[in-house]
Backbone bond lengths (Angstrom), bond angles and torsions (degrees), N, CA, C in turn:
res aa  C-N    CA-C-N  psi(-1)  N-CA   C-N-CA  omega(-1)  CA-C   N-CA-C  phi
1 M - - - 1.440 - - 1.527 108.49 -
2 I 1.297 114.98 146.21 1.460 119.14 -178.85 1.523 112.14 -108.17
3 S 1.317 116.70 -8.38 1.464 119.24 179.06 1.527 110.73 -82.05
4 E 1.316 115.16 154.28 1.466 122.35 -179.33 1.527 110.73 -76.22
5 D 1.323 116.57 150.47 1.456 121.90 -179.06 1.523 112.83 -55.61
6 V 1.330 117.36 -40.74 1.469 120.34 -178.70 1.535 110.10 -62.77
7 F 1.335 118.15 -39.14 1.468 121.85 175.84 1.523 109.90 -63.19
8 N 1.326 115.89 -46.31 1.468 120.73 -177.82 1.522 111.16 -59.83
9 E 1.326 116.28 -44.95 1.460 120.81 -178.63 1.521 111.99 -65.82
10 R 1.318 117.00 -42.55 1.474 120.65 -176.00 1.521 112.69 -75.95
11 S 1.339 117.03 -35.27 1.459 119.89 -175.80 1.521 113.44 -92.63
12 G 1.334 116.45 -20.80 1.463 119.53 -175.35 1.513 112.67 76.37
13 T 1.332 116.28 11.31 1.461 121.41 178.60 1.530 109.82 -130.77
14 V 1.323 115.14 164.54 1.464 121.61 172.96 1.522 107.72 -129.03
15 I 1.311 116.03 149.51 1.458 121.43 175.02 1.525 106.52 -108.21
16 G 1.317 115.71 124.80 1.453 120.11 -177.41 1.509 111.56 -140.23
17 L 1.310 115.49 177.69 1.455 123.12 178.94 1.517 108.49 -120.72
18 A 1.329 116.14 145.77 1.459 120.92 179.62 1.526 109.99 -67.32
19 I 1.324 116.14 147.03 1.463 123.01 176.71 1.521 107.39 -126.28
20 T 1.336 116.05 140.49 1.454 121.09 178.74 1.521 110.46 -132.88
21 S 1.326 115.93 153.13 1.457 120.20 173.41 1.533 110.02 -102.66
22 K 1.341 116.35 -0.67 1.464 121.36 177.61 1.524 109.02 -84.21
23 S 1.319 116.03 127.20 1.463 121.02 -178.94 1.526 110.10 -59.77
24 P 1.341 116.92 123.62 1.465 119.82 -176.10 1.533 112.68 -78.87
25 K 1.332 115.27 159.37 1.465 121.80 176.95 1.518 111.53 -92.93
26 V 1.310 116.62 -8.37 1.465 122.11 -179.12 1.521 108.48 -116.63
27 G 1.324 116.52 169.00 1.459 120.72 -179.44 1.515 111.95 -120.95
28 F 1.313 114.30 -164.30 1.460 121.99 178.68 1.519 108.66 -63.48
29 P 1.307 121.23 137.84 1.453 128.80 15.00 1.530 114.96 -94.24
30 L 1.339 118.44 4.49 1.466 118.66 -179.15 1.516 112.81 -75.94
31 V 1.321 116.68 -32.49 1.469 120.90 176.76 1.521 109.13 -136.58
32 Y 1.333 114.64 158.21 1.463 120.66 177.58 1.525 107.98 -139.48
33 E 1.324 117.10 126.37 1.462 120.99 179.14 1.524 109.73 -77.06
34 L 1.313 115.15 124.87 1.463 120.26 178.46 1.522 110.16 -77.19
35 T 1.318 115.47 144.09 1.466 119.57 -178.40 1.520 112.66 -116.97
36 S 1.315 117.58 8.90 1.466 121.09 -177.85 1.526 110.39 -61.22
37 P 1.322 116.81 124.99 1.462 118.96 178.20 1.527 112.95 -69.02
38 K 1.323 118.08 -12.16 1.457 122.01 -179.09 1.527 112.91 -85.69
39 S 1.340 117.65 -13.51 1.454 120.82 -179.13 1.525 109.84 -65.26
40 P 1.341 117.46 135.47 1.460 119.67 -179.32 1.528 113.37 -69.31
41 K 1.346 117.68 -24.19 1.464 123.12 -179.91 1.516 109.28 -138.33
42 K 1.335 115.88 161.20 1.459 120.61 170.69 1.529 106.28 -63.89
43 S 1.338 117.09 129.12 1.461 120.44 -173.01 1.514 111.83 -139.68
44 W 1.336 114.95 156.06 1.451 122.94 177.77 1.519 109.33 -128.52
45 V 1.320 116.51 140.56 1.458 122.21 172.89 1.519 107.29 -87.59
46 K 1.318 116.43 129.23 1.467 121.35 174.98 1.526 106.80 -91.03
47 I 1.310 115.56 91.34 1.465 122.04 -170.99 1.527 112.20 -60.03
48 S 1.320 117.51 -32.81 1.458 119.86 -177.69 1.527 113.31 -81.13
49 Q 1.323 118.18 -3.22 1.464 121.23 -178.30 1.528 110.28 -108.02
50 I 1.328 114.41 83.54 1.464 122.41 -178.62 1.523 109.40 -87.03
51 R 1.324 116.03 137.66 1.458 121.71 179.93 1.527 110.29 -129.41
52 T 1.321 115.54 144.23 1.461 121.29 168.69 1.520 105.92 -115.61
53 L 1.323 115.59 121.54 1.456 121.22 -175.71 1.520 110.96 -125.74
54 S 1.310 115.99 150.96 1.463 120.88 172.27 1.522 108.29 -65.47
55 V 1.323 116.92 141.68 1.468 119.97 177.38 1.528 110.37 -60.41
56 K 1.317 117.93 -23.21 1.459 122.19 178.84 1.529 112.10 -68.11
57 R 1.348 116.38 -21.71 1.463 120.21 -178.50 1.520 113.06 -89.82
58 I 1.318 117.41 -6.05 1.456 120.61 -178.50 1.520 109.16 -78.09
59 G 1.334 115.58 128.10 1.461 121.14 -177.99 1.513 111.99 -90.84
60 N 1.294 114.94 -149.35 1.462 121.76 -178.22 1.520 111.73 -69.80
61 F 1.308 115.34 145.88 1.454 122.56 176.14 1.526 108.33 -70.02
62 I 1.346 116.53 130.13 1.463 120.61 179.80 1.517 110.60 -107.47
63 S 1.333 115.68 -50.28 1.456 119.82 -175.82 1.521 108.76 -162.90
64 K 1.307 116.08 170.78 1.456 122.00 179.16 1.518 108.36 -136.88
65 V 1.344 116.24 138.61 1.460 119.22 177.27 1.519 109.75 -81.26
66 S 1.309 115.49 155.14 1.463 120.28 177.12 1.526 109.41 -72.02
67 Q 1.306 116.94 162.98 1.458 121.03 177.09 1.527 110.02 -60.92
68 E 1.330 117.10 -36.92 1.473 121.44 178.88 1.530 110.51 -62.28
69 E 1.343 116.77 -45.26 1.468 119.40 178.26 1.525 110.99 -66.06
70 L 1.323 117.31 -40.20 1.456 120.51 178.60 1.526 110.36 -61.20
71 D 1.326 117.36 -41.14 1.467 120.74 177.68 1.525 111.15 -61.19
72 I 1.334 117.66 -40.51 1.471 121.45 178.36 1.524 110.46 -65.43
73 I 1.327 116.45 -42.42 1.465 121.03 178.90 1.528 110.30 -62.45
74 I 1.327 117.48 -43.60 1.479 121.50 177.98 1.526 109.82 -64.43
75 D 1.326 117.98 -38.18 1.475 120.63 175.51 1.514 110.34 -60.49
76 G 1.334 117.22 -41.80 1.460 120.88 177.46 1.513 112.05 -63.26
77 L 1.317 116.95 -41.65 1.459 121.26 177.02 1.516 110.53 -62.40
78 N 1.328 117.23 -44.07 1.458 120.55 177.51 1.520 111.98 -62.57
79 E 1.334 117.15 -36.99 1.455 120.33 178.25 1.529 110.80 -65.03
80 I 1.333 116.48 -42.28 1.472 120.84 177.82 1.525 110.33 -62.05
81 L 1.333 116.34 -39.57 1.469 120.78 -177.96 1.524 113.36 -80.84
82 G 1.329 116.91 -8.27 1.452 120.39 178.53 1.514 113.00 81.95
83 N 1.326 117.67 23.77 1.479 121.45 178.71 1.510 111.06 -93.15
């Protein structure tokens, strides 16, 4: 999720990006390969696929990206948006 905890708590929703384990046909800035050693599978963030979900729909915690990876993902999102 890319939204801040205070937003999540107050709104009852989280803003996140889709993740896939299927090797993509496109590259950055549309997707970003995660490098977290804690991930159970090789995975990619689909930066262009933003979701807002109820906190009730969030399942078990699997892994967390580093601040460095999050910054790269946000840079990709900004590039897609033309910022």
